[in-house]
C-alpha positions in Angstrom: 38.9 -25.2 57.4 36.0 -24.5 55.8 36.0 -24.0 51.9 34.1 -22.0 49.3 34.3 -22.4 45.9 33.0 -19.4 43.7 32.4 -20.0 39.5 32.9 -17.5 37.6 30.2 -17.6 34.7 31.7 -14.4 33.0 34.5 -15.3 29.8 36.9 -12.0 31.9 38.8 -13.3 34.3 39.2 -10.0 35.5 36.4 -8.3 34.7 32.5 -7.0 36.2 32.1 -10.3 37.8 35.3 -11.3 39.5 36.0 -7.5 41.2 32.5 -9.1 43.0 34.2 -12.6 43.8 37.5 -10.9 45.1 35.3 -8.5 47.6 33.6 -11.4 48.8 36.9 -13.3 49.6 38.1 -10.5 51.0 35.4 -11.2 53.7 36.1 -15.1 53.4 39.5 -14.6 54.7 38.8 -12.7 57.1 36.6 -15.4 58.3 38.9 -18.3 57.8 36.9 -19.7 55.3 38.7 -20.5 52.3 38.1 -20.2 49.3 38.9 -21.1 45.6 37.5 -19.2 42.0 36.4 -21.6 39.4 36.9 -20.2 35.7 33.4 -21.4 33.8 33.1 -18.5 31.6 34.9 -18.6 28.1 35.2 -22.4 28.5 33.3 -24.7 25.6 31.5 -26.9 28.1 28.3 -28.8 26.2 25.0 -29.1 27.6 23.2 -31.8 29.3 22.3 -34.3 26.8 20.2 -36.1 29.1 21.4 -39.9 28.6 22.0 -40.8 32.2 24.9 -42.4 31.9 26.1 -40.1 35.3 23.8 -42.5 37.1 25.9 -45.6 36.8 29.3 -44.0 36.3 28.7 -41.8 39.3 30.2 -38.3 37.2 29.0 -36.8 34.2 29.7 -39.7 31.1 31.7 -36.1 29.3 34.8 -35.4 31.1 35.8 -31.9 31.2 35.3 -29.6 33.9 32.3 -30.8 35.6 33.2 -33.5 36.9 36.2 -31.5 38.4 33.3 -29.2 39.9 31.6 -31.9 41.0 34.2 -33.5 43.1 35.3 -29.6 44.7 31.3 -29.3 45.7 31.0 -32.5 47.4 33.7 -31.6 49.5 33.1 -28.0 50.1 31.0 -26.5 52.4 29.4 -24.1 50.6 29.4 -22.5 46.0 29.1 -19.0 45.2 27.7 -18.8 41.4 28.5 -15.8 39.5 27.1 -14.6 36.0 27.1 -12.0 33.9 24.0 -10.9 32.3 23.5 -12.1 28.7 20.2 -11.3 27.3 18.2 -11.3 30.1 20.3 -14.8 31.8 23.6 -16.2 32.8 26.5 -17.2 30.4 25.4 -20.4 28.4 28.3 -22.1 29.1 27.3 -21.8 32.9 24.5 -22.8 32.6 25.7 -25.7 30.6 27.7 -26.4 33.2 25.5 -25.8 35.7 22.7 -28.2 34.0 25.2 -31.4 34.1 26.7 -31.1 37.5 23.1 -30.9 39.4 21.8 -33.7 36.8 24.7 -35.6 37.8 24.6 -34.8 41.5 21.1 -36.0 42.0 20.8 -38.5 44.8 24.0 -37.6 46.0 23.5 -35.3 49.4 24.1 -31.9 48.9 22.2 -31.3 51.6 23.0 -28.3 54.2 25.7 -26.5 51.7 25.4 -23.1 51.5 24.6 -21.3 48.3 24.8 -17.6 46.9 24.0 -16.7 43.9 25.3 -13.0 42.0 24.8 -11.1 39.2 26.8 -8.7 37.3 25.0 -5.8 35.2 25.6 -2.9 33.4 22.0 -2.0 33.9 19.1 -4.9 33.2 18.0 -8.2 32.9 19.6 -8.5 36.2 16.7 -9.9 38.6 15.6 -12.6 35.6 20.0 -14.1 35.7 19.5 -13.4 39.6 16.1 -16.2 39.6 17.5 -18.7 37.2 20.8 -19.1 39.5 18.9 -19.3 42.6 16.8 -21.7 41.6 20.0 -24.8 41.1 20.0 -24.1 44.9 16.5 -24.7 46.0 15.7 -27.6 44.1 19.1 -29.4 45.6 18.7 -28.9 49.1 21.4 -26.3 49.6 20.0 -22.8 51.6 20.9 -19.9 50.4 22.4 -16.9 52.1 21.0 -14.0 51.6 22.6 -10.4 51.9 21.1 -6.6 52.6 20.0 -6.2 48.9 20.3 -8.4 45.8 22.8 -10.0 45.3 24.1 -7.6 42.4 27.0 -5.3 41.2 26.8 -2.6 37.9 28.9 -1.4 36.1 30.7 -1.5 32.0 34.5 -2.0 33.7 36.0 -3.1 36.7 36.3 0.2 37.6 33.3 1.3 37.6 32.2 -1.9 39.5 34.4 -0.2 41.9 32.3 2.7 42.4 29.3 0.7 42.9 29.5 1.2 46.8 25.7 -0.5 47.5 27.1 -3.1 45.5 30.4 -4.3 47.1 28.9 -3.6 50.3 26.3 -6.1 49.3 28.7 -8.8 48.4 31.2 -8.3 52.0 27.6 -8.5 53.5 26.9 -11.8 51.4 30.2 -12.7 52.4 29.8 -12.3 56.3 26.1 -14.1 55.8 27.4 -17.4 53.9 30.4 -17.8 56.5 27.9 -16.9 59.6 25.6 -19.6 58.0 28.5 -22.4 57.5 30.0 -22.0 61.0 25.8 -22.7 62.5 25.5 -25.6 60.1 29.2 -27.0 61.7 28.0 -26.3 64.7 24.1 -27.8 64.5 25.4 -30.9 62.9 27.6 -31.5 65.7 24.6 -30.5 68.1 21.4 -32.1 66.2 22.7 -33.8 63.3 21.3 -33.2 60.0 17.5 -32.7 59.7 15.9 -36.2 57.8 15.5 -36.3 54.4 12.6 -38.1 52.5 13.3 -39.5 49.9 10.9 -42.1 48.6 8.1 -40.3 46.8 7.9 -39.2 43.2 5.3 -37.8 41.8 4.8 -39.7 38.3 1.0 -40.5 37.2 1.5 -43.3 34.9 -2.5 -44.0 35.1 -3.0 -40.8 33.3 -4.5 -39.3 36.2 
């Protein structure tokens, strides 16, 4: 069975962000896609120290939730990153995890694992937060699943979010599209194989020009 892991960057495991993720899970269940929510928000997660130890160890030198997510991502077919808005940006603990996670996975294939970002906000700061999250996927060769609008829900409480009919509709369509992409990529791999990935070139102007 295909599987998607969902990172909840909110400190509230049953808050607005979780409400959006649960709407997606309903569709994943219908589509026969396995799911697991991983609670990130509220955890004490140090930032990346750029020590490069992960290059030698094959994991982050700080053995915490980052390495757990790393193992689960490599075994999954897709990942959803969800966050509330904190001053126009994602939750800090989530960003620390993502920096260390993707840095430790450089050179490790994540090719064609489908990604999606979800943002929860009361009113504003949503598009800038959405932009930050999407860049992790795009820099890692992970195709982004689209929906019928920006992947966002609005509300100050979970009850508010349940009234955001368009936001919840966007979550359902996102899950359907993500499920479709995962299935199509699996079929395409069997029929055509994955596209070639070149990795030899590395921009470094050592001559100063």
